[in-house]
LOLOFI-829892 format. One record per residue (C-alpha): x, y, z; residue number from 1. Coordinates in Angstrom, 2 decimals, padded with zeros to 5 digits. Layout:
# LOLOFI-829892
    east   north      up seq
       X       Y       Z NUM
...
END
This chain:
# LOLOFI-829892
    east   north      up seq
 -026.85  023.42  003.20   1
 -029.65  021.26  001.75   2
 -027.57  018.43  000.32   3
 -023.86  018.77  001.10   4
 -021.27  017.55 -001.37   5
 -018.64  015.26  000.15   6
 -015.52  014.74 -001.94   7
 -013.10  011.93 -001.03   8
 -009.68  012.13 -002.72   9
 -007.94  008.77 -002.90  10
 -009.45  005.37 -003.65  11
 -007.09  003.29 -001.56  12
 -008.21  000.88  001.15  13
 -009.49  003.58  003.50  14
 -010.92  005.93  000.87  15
 -012.81  003.22 -000.99  16
 -014.27  001.78  002.21  17
 -015.28  005.31  003.26  18
 -017.20  006.22  000.10  19
 -019.18  002.99  000.27  20
 -020.11  003.66  003.90  21
 -021.08  007.26  003.12  22
 -023.03  006.26  000.03  23
 -025.04  003.73  002.01  24
 -025.64  006.00  005.00  25
 -026.09  009.37  003.26  26
 -026.04  009.11 -000.53  27
 -028.71  006.44 -000.82  28
 -031.01  008.46  001.44  29
 -030.46  011.72 -000.44  30
 -028.76  013.37  002.55  31
 -025.45  014.03  000.78  32
 -023.83  013.88 -002.66  33
 -020.81  011.54 -002.51  34
 -017.84  011.83 -004.90  35
 -014.59  009.86 -005.20  36
 -011.48  011.16 -006.99  37
 -008.57  008.93 -008.01  38
 -005.85  009.11 -010.65  39
 -006.39  005.46 -011.60  40
 -009.37  003.61 -013.07  41
 -009.00  000.61 -010.78  42
 -008.22 -000.24 -007.16  43
 -005.87 -002.90 -005.84  44
 -005.21 -003.49 -002.14  45
 -001.75 -002.02 -001.53  46
 -000.41 -004.86  000.69  47
 -000.74 -007.12 -002.39  48
  001.60 -005.08 -004.60  49
  004.66 -007.21 -003.80  50
  002.74 -010.26 -005.07  51
  001.89 -008.41 -008.30  52
  005.54 -007.45 -008.66  53
  006.76 -011.05 -008.41  54
  004.00 -012.55 -010.56  55
  002.24 -014.49 -007.84  56
 -000.90 -012.38 -008.28  57
 -002.55 -011.31 -011.53  58
 -003.79 -007.80 -010.79  59
 -006.20 -007.91 -013.72  60
 -008.21 -010.50 -011.81  61
 -008.16 -008.93 -008.33  62
 -008.54 -005.25 -009.23  63
 -011.77 -003.31 -008.67  64
 -013.21 -000.97 -011.32  65
 -014.09  002.37 -009.73  66
 -016.78  003.33 -012.26  67
 -018.58  000.01 -011.92  68
 -018.32  000.18 -008.13  69
 -019.67  003.75 -008.12  70
 -022.63  002.73 -010.31  71
 -023.56 -000.04 -007.89  72
 -023.01  001.96 -004.70  73
 -024.67  005.37 -005.18  74
 -021.64  007.64 -005.56  75
 -019.85  009.38 -008.46  76
 -016.32  008.66 -009.59  77
 -013.98  011.28 -011.10  78
 -010.78  010.22 -012.86  79
 -008.12  012.80 -012.16  80
 -004.93  013.67 -010.36  81
 -005.23  016.43 -007.76  82
 -002.76  019.22 -008.42  83
 -003.98  021.66 -005.76  84
 -006.78  022.42 -003.33  85
 -008.35  025.87 -002.83  86
 -009.31  025.82  000.86  87
 -010.77  029.34  000.86  88
 -013.16  028.70 -002.03  89
 -013.65  024.98 -001.34  90
 -012.76  023.24 -004.55  91
 -010.27  020.63 -005.70  92
 -008.21  021.27 -008.83  93
 -007.81  018.24 -011.10  94
 -005.08  018.15 -013.74  95
 -005.88  017.24 -017.35  96
 -005.88  013.53 -018.20  97
 -003.90  012.56 -021.33  98
 -003.37  009.29 -023.15  99
 -000.02  007.79 -024.18 100
  000.02  009.95 -027.35 101
 -000.57  013.15 -025.40 102
 -004.21  013.54 -026.44 103
 -006.42  015.13 -023.78 104
 -008.99  012.67 -022.49 105
 -010.37  015.02 -019.86 106
 -009.46  018.70 -019.46 107
 -008.30  020.29 -016.23 108
 -011.28  021.07 -014.03 109
 -012.36  022.17 -010.57 110
 -014.51  020.02 -008.31 111
 -016.36  021.95 -005.58 112
 -016.98  020.47 -002.13 113
 -018.65  021.20  001.17 114
 -016.65  018.60  003.03 115
 -013.32  017.24  001.77 116
 -011.61  014.00  002.84 117
 -007.98  013.53  001.85 118
 -007.10  009.83  001.80 119
 -004.21  009.89 -000.65 120
 -001.97  007.45  001.21 121
  001.80  007.72  001.21 122
  004.83  007.51 -001.03 123
  008.21  005.92 -000.44 124
  010.60  008.30  001.31 125
  014.04  008.34 -000.31 126
  015.37  010.71  002.42 127
  017.17  012.67 -000.30 128
  019.52  009.75 -001.05 129
  021.24  010.33 -004.42 130
  020.41  007.85 -007.15 131
  017.23  006.37 -005.66 132
  014.82  007.80 -008.22 133
  017.13  006.95 -011.13 134
  018.07  003.38 -010.23 135
  015.56  001.91 -007.77 136
  012.15  000.35 -008.23 137
  009.42  001.25 -005.74 138
  006.12 -000.41 -004.92 139
  003.71  002.43 -004.18 140
  001.29  001.79 -007.04 141
 -000.05 -000.77 -009.48 142
  002.00  000.83 -012.30 143
  005.22  000.48 -010.32 144
  004.44 -003.15 -009.45 145
  003.69 -003.92 -013.12 146
  006.92 -002.20 -014.22 147
  008.92 -004.22 -011.68 148
  007.28 -007.43 -012.84 149
  008.09 -006.72 -016.50 150
  011.69 -005.95 -015.59 151
  011.92 -009.13 -013.50 152
  010.51 -011.35 -016.26 153
  012.85 -009.82 -018.86 154
  015.79 -010.36 -016.53 155
  014.82 -014.02 -016.05 156
  014.67 -014.50 -019.83 157
  018.07 -012.90 -020.33 158
  019.66 -014.97 -017.56 159
  018.05 -018.14 -018.89 160
  019.96 -017.77 -022.16 161
  023.21 -017.75 -020.15 162
  022.08 -020.81 -018.19 163
  021.28 -022.67 -021.41 164
  024.78 -021.87 -022.63 165
  026.27 -023.52 -019.54 166
  027.07 -020.28 -017.71 167
  025.21 -020.44 -014.35 168
  024.07 -016.87 -013.69 169
  023.40 -015.21 -010.35 170
  020.65 -012.60 -010.09 171
  021.56 -010.14 -007.34 172
  018.61 -008.26 -005.82 173
  019.08 -005.53 -003.21 174
  016.11 -004.36 -001.15 175
  016.49 -001.29  001.06 176
  014.05 -001.27  003.96 177
  013.42 -003.97  006.54 178
  009.74 -003.22  007.02 179
  006.86 -005.46  005.97 180
  007.15 -004.61  002.26 181
  010.87 -005.37  002.05 182
  010.65 -008.59  004.06 183
  007.64 -009.96  002.18 184
  009.11 -009.04 -001.20 185
  012.37 -010.84 -000.36 186
  010.53 -014.07  000.48 187
  008.23 -013.78 -002.53 188
  011.18 -013.34 -004.90 189
  012.69 -016.53 -003.53 190
  009.41 -018.38 -004.10 191
  009.11 -017.09 -007.66 192
  012.64 -018.10 -008.58 193
  012.20 -021.54 -007.00 194
  009.25 -022.21 -009.34 195
  010.94 -021.18 -012.58 196
  012.12 -024.65 -013.60 197
  008.53 -025.88 -013.53 198
  007.80 -023.31 -016.26 199
  010.57 -024.37 -018.61 200
  013.36 -022.05 -017.50 201
  016.79 -023.37 -016.57 202
  016.85 -021.28 -013.39 203
  016.11 -021.91 -009.72 204
  016.61 -020.52 -006.24 205
  020.34 -021.28 -006.50 206
  020.52 -018.53 -009.13 207
  019.13 -015.87 -006.77 208
  020.98 -013.77 -004.20 209
  018.80 -011.38 -002.18 210
  020.24 -008.80  000.21 211
  017.85 -007.05  002.62 212
  019.36 -003.76  003.81 213
  018.11 -002.10  007.00 214
  019.55  001.12  008.47 215
  018.28  000.33  011.98 216
  019.41 -002.33  014.46 217
  016.72 -004.83  013.39 218
  014.14 -005.51  010.71 219
  010.43 -005.05  011.44 220
  011.14 -002.51  014.21 221
  007.42 -001.88  014.85 222
  006.85 -005.54  015.81 223
  007.84 -007.44  018.96 224
  011.36 -008.85  018.94 225
  010.12 -012.44  019.10 226
  008.33 -011.86  015.78 227
  011.50 -010.39  014.29 228
  013.53 -013.36  015.52 229
  011.07 -015.81  013.93 230
  011.20 -013.92  010.62 231
  015.01 -013.78  010.71 232
  015.12 -017.55  011.18 233
  012.90 -018.10  008.14 234
  014.92 -015.66  006.02 235
  018.16 -017.40  006.97 236
  016.64 -020.72  005.89 237
  016.02 -019.10  002.49 238
  019.66 -017.86  002.45 239
  018.54 -014.23  002.30 240
  021.35 -011.94  003.46 241
  020.01 -009.49  006.08 242
  022.24 -006.46  006.76 243
  021.41 -004.51  009.94 244
  022.81 -001.06  010.83 245
  023.59 -000.50  007.17 246
  022.68  002.97  005.92 247
  022.71  003.53  002.16 248
  024.32  006.83  001.14 249
  024.15  006.54 -002.66 250
  022.62  004.29 -005.29 251
  024.37  003.63 -008.59 252
  023.57  001.46 -011.60 253
  025.76 -001.26 -010.07 254
  024.42 -001.24 -006.52 255
  024.41  000.51 -003.14 256
  027.12  002.55 -001.45 257
  026.85  002.42  002.36 258
  027.91  004.69  005.18 259
  030.58  002.25  006.41 260
  032.29  002.37  003.00 261
  031.13 -001.00  001.69 262
  029.40 -001.61 -001.63 263
  026.51 -004.03 -002.22 264
  026.27 -005.15 -005.83 265
  022.71 -005.44 -007.17 266
  021.29 -006.12 -010.60 267
  017.78 -005.22 -009.42 268
  017.43 -002.50 -006.80 269
  014.31 -001.83 -004.71 270
  013.74  001.05 -002.30 271
  011.14  000.26  000.38 272
  012.39  002.39  003.27 273
  010.18  004.96  004.94 274
  006.98  006.74  003.92 275
  005.82  010.30  003.44 276
  002.71  012.04  002.14 277
  002.43  013.21 -001.49 278
  004.25  016.47 -002.17 279
  001.13  018.43 -003.19 280
 -000.24  018.24  000.37 281
  002.53  020.48  001.69 282
  001.78  022.97 -001.09 283
 -001.88  023.49 -000.15 284
 -002.17  027.02  001.17 285
 -003.55  027.37  004.72 286
 -003.29  023.63  005.44 287
 -000.93  022.60  008.23 288
  001.37  019.67  007.41 289
  004.39  018.13  009.10 290
  007.86  017.45  007.67 291
  006.57  014.20  006.09 292
  003.86  016.08  004.17 293
  001.18  014.60  006.46 294
 -001.86  016.69  007.32 295
 -002.01  017.54  011.03 296
 -005.44  016.57  012.35 297
 -007.45  016.70  015.55 298
 -008.61  013.42  017.09 299
 -011.88  013.89  015.18 300
 -009.63  013.54  012.08 301
 -010.49  017.09  011.01 302
 -007.61  019.21  009.82 303
 -006.36  021.64  012.46 304
 -006.49  024.30  009.73 305
 -010.06  023.81  008.49 306
 -012.91  021.82  010.13 307
 -014.41  021.07  006.70 308
 -011.29  019.14  005.66 309
 -010.65  015.63  006.99 310
 -007.56  013.48  006.51 311
 -007.12  009.77  007.12 312
 -004.69  006.94  006.55 313
 -000.98  007.39  005.87 314
 -001.37  011.05  004.85 315
 -002.67  012.10  008.30 316
 -000.73  012.86  011.48 317
 -003.01  012.00  014.38 318
 -001.67  012.17  017.93 319
 -003.35  009.93  020.50 320
 -003.99  010.77  024.17 321
 -000.79  008.99  025.21 322
  001.26  011.15  022.82 323
  001.86  008.39  020.27 324
  001.23  008.81  016.54 325
 -001.16  006.54  014.74 326
  001.11  004.25  012.64 327
  000.87  004.18  008.81 328
 -000.74  000.76  008.52 329
 -003.69 -000.73  006.65 330
 -005.60 -001.34  009.87 331
 -005.21  002.35  010.76 332
 -006.86  003.42  007.49 333
 -009.63  000.85  008.00 334
 -010.39  002.15  011.49 335
 -010.17  005.78  010.40 336
 -012.70  005.14  007.64 337
 -015.21  004.14  010.32 338
 -014.58  007.30  012.36 339
 -014.65  009.70  009.40 340
 -017.86  008.09  008.17 341
 -019.48  008.46  011.59 342
 -018.31  012.07  011.97 343
 -019.52  013.15  008.53 344
 -022.92  011.63  009.25 345
 -022.94  013.47  012.57 346
 -022.02  016.73  010.85 347
 -024.82  016.38  008.32 348
 -027.27  015.50  011.07 349
 -025.90  018.30  013.30 350
 -024.78  016.00  016.10 351
 -021.50  016.19  018.08 352
 -018.56  014.28  016.66 353
 -016.42  011.61  018.29 354
 -012.68  011.17  018.62 355
 -010.69  008.53  016.78 356
 -009.15  005.87  019.01 357
 -006.61  003.58  017.38 358
 -006.72 -000.04  018.48 359
 -003.75 -002.22  017.58 360
 -005.08 -005.62  016.56 361
 -001.61 -007.01  015.93 362
  000.54 -007.53  012.85 363
  001.13 -010.36  010.41 364
  004.03 -010.98  008.03 365
  003.67 -013.36  005.10 366
  006.83 -015.08  003.90 367
  005.18 -016.40  000.75 368
  004.44 -020.15  000.85 369
  007.20 -020.74  003.40 370
  005.64 -019.31  006.55 371
  003.43 -016.63  008.07 372
  004.17 -015.17  011.50 373
  002.68 -012.40  013.57 374
  000.96 -011.33  016.73 375
 -002.63 -010.76  017.75 376
 -003.63 -008.32  020.46 377
 -005.81 -009.62  023.27 378
 -008.87 -007.39  023.74 379
 -009.05 -008.10  027.46 380
 -005.41 -008.14  028.53 381
 -003.94 -005.74  025.98 382
 -001.04 -008.18  025.53 383
  000.00 -009.76  022.25 384
 -000.04 -013.45  021.38 385
  002.40 -014.78  018.84 386
  000.99 -016.99  016.09 387
  002.57 -018.71  013.11 388
  001.95 -021.37  010.50 389
 -001.55 -022.24  009.34 390
 -003.34 -020.05  011.89 391
 -001.23 -017.02  011.01 392
 -001.75 -017.62  007.29 393
 -005.50 -017.90  007.79 394
 -005.56 -014.60  009.70 395
 -003.38 -012.94  007.04 396
 -005.75 -013.94  004.23 397
 -008.72 -012.91  006.40 398
 -007.44 -009.31  006.47 399
 -007.87 -009.10  002.71 400
 -011.28 -010.75  002.88 401
 -012.35 -008.18  005.48 402
 -011.31 -005.41  003.10 403
 -013.25 -007.04  000.26 404
 -016.31 -007.34  002.49 405
 -016.06 -003.64  003.30 406
 -016.03 -002.61 -000.38 407
 -018.16 -005.35 -002.00 408
 -020.42 -006.64  000.76 409
 -020.43 -010.13  002.26 410
 -022.34 -011.95 -000.49 411
 -020.05 -010.80 -003.31 412
 -017.00 -011.49 -001.17 413
 -018.15 -015.09 -000.68 414
 -018.53 -015.44 -004.45 415
 -015.08 -013.93 -005.00 416
 -013.61 -016.43 -002.52 417
 -015.24 -019.27 -004.42 418
 -013.91 -017.93 -007.71 419
 -010.38 -017.64 -006.29 420
 -010.48 -021.27 -005.21 421
 -011.43 -022.29 -008.75 422
 -008.65 -020.09 -010.17 423
 -006.08 -022.09 -008.19 424
 -006.88 -025.11 -010.34 425
 -007.21 -023.47 -013.76 426
 -004.53 -020.74 -013.66 427
 -000.74 -021.06 -013.35 428
  000.89 -020.26 -010.03 429
  003.08 -017.61 -011.64 430
  002.33 -014.84 -014.12 431
  005.34 -014.84 -016.45 432
  004.28 -012.40 -019.16 433
END
C-alpha cells in the first residue's frame, strides 16, 4: 500500500478536526490521501444549533465552508449522503445529489477507501413515540435549526397582530428532553422573547410559556445534582415550567399526551430527548452495531467487525476498562479525533496502536444571558468543582474557541474572535428574518 486512501464520513466537530490533523500529519507529507464526505456544504458546531434556532446566532457568519477548508488544508471534500458501505470491497456508496427542482447535481457514485472513519454523529431518538416526526421540531442539523427559526419568527409576527389588536397572546412552547439541548433552548427562547419589544414588536417574555418535559426524575441527569439544582433555580426565575417524571406517549397538533393521562398544550413542539446513530449504520452488512445504531468498537476505536473501519463520536459504542460507555458529548468526539488520528498515523507507519481513554473535563450549561453553570474536573484529585457566572461563561465560550483552533489554527481563530467582537457593535442581537 504505497499511499493509502483514508475516507472520513461526517464533517461534524470530531470529523472535521480529524481530517485537518490527518492532512497535516499524512496528507501534506504525501503519506496518505485524505478525503472528507458530508451531505452539507458547510459546517456549524452542533452545540450552537439552539442559538441558530432562536435567532441569537447568524449561521451564515459562523459556518465553515468545506471546500474552502479542504483547499487550504491538503484534503479533498466530497458532497454526498452515504446510502451504504461495502465492507468486503472497501468502498462507500454516495447517493445522487439533486437541487430543489429535482435536477441531478452529482450522480450516485462509489468512493473507494483503504481506511474508513465513520464520524456521522447522532440523531434524535423518538423511541417510537407516535406523532413526533409529524408535529415536533428537532435540532440535529443546520436545516432543522433554520426551519425552527423561520417557524418561530412567523409565529411572532402572527401573534404580534393579535397584540396590536389588544388581544394579549400567549405562545406555548413544549420541549421534550431535559438534557443540555432542551435546557439551553428553553432559556434562549426566553431571552429572544424578552428582546422583541426592542425590535418593534408588541410582545415580551410575559407572552411566552415554556414547559420543559423530562421523563426521568431530574433534568441534566448526567451532571452532579448541585448543578441540576442551580439550573432549576435559574429556570424557575424565568418562570419556565419543569415537569419531572413525565413520559410523553403521543404527540398531536395541539400538544403532548403523557403517561399519567394529562395533556400539555403547545403551539410549538420540540423533541430533544435521547440520541441514536443514523439508520444506515445498522444496515451495513458485516458491521456490528448496537440497538441505538452505534458501531461497536475496540478501545483503539476500530470496529470489532473490521480493523480497517474506525468509528468515533456519537455513532460509536466504546466501552472503557471500568465497564462504562463513553458518553455522547462534544468533548468525547474531540478526544476521539486525537486517538483516531494517532492510530491511523501508526497504521501507516506500521507501529502499534494505542487505546482510547476518555477523560471527563466537566460540563457547562449556558442559560443564555442569564447565567452559565457547570463543573470542571480536577486533574489531580479527580473531583469536580462547581463554577458559575462569569468564570463559567468564559469557560463555555472557550470550548467553542478550542474547536475553532482545532479546525482553523490559532492565528485565524484570533482573527475570528476579533471579528466577532466587532460584530457585536454593528449587528443586531437577534436575527428576525
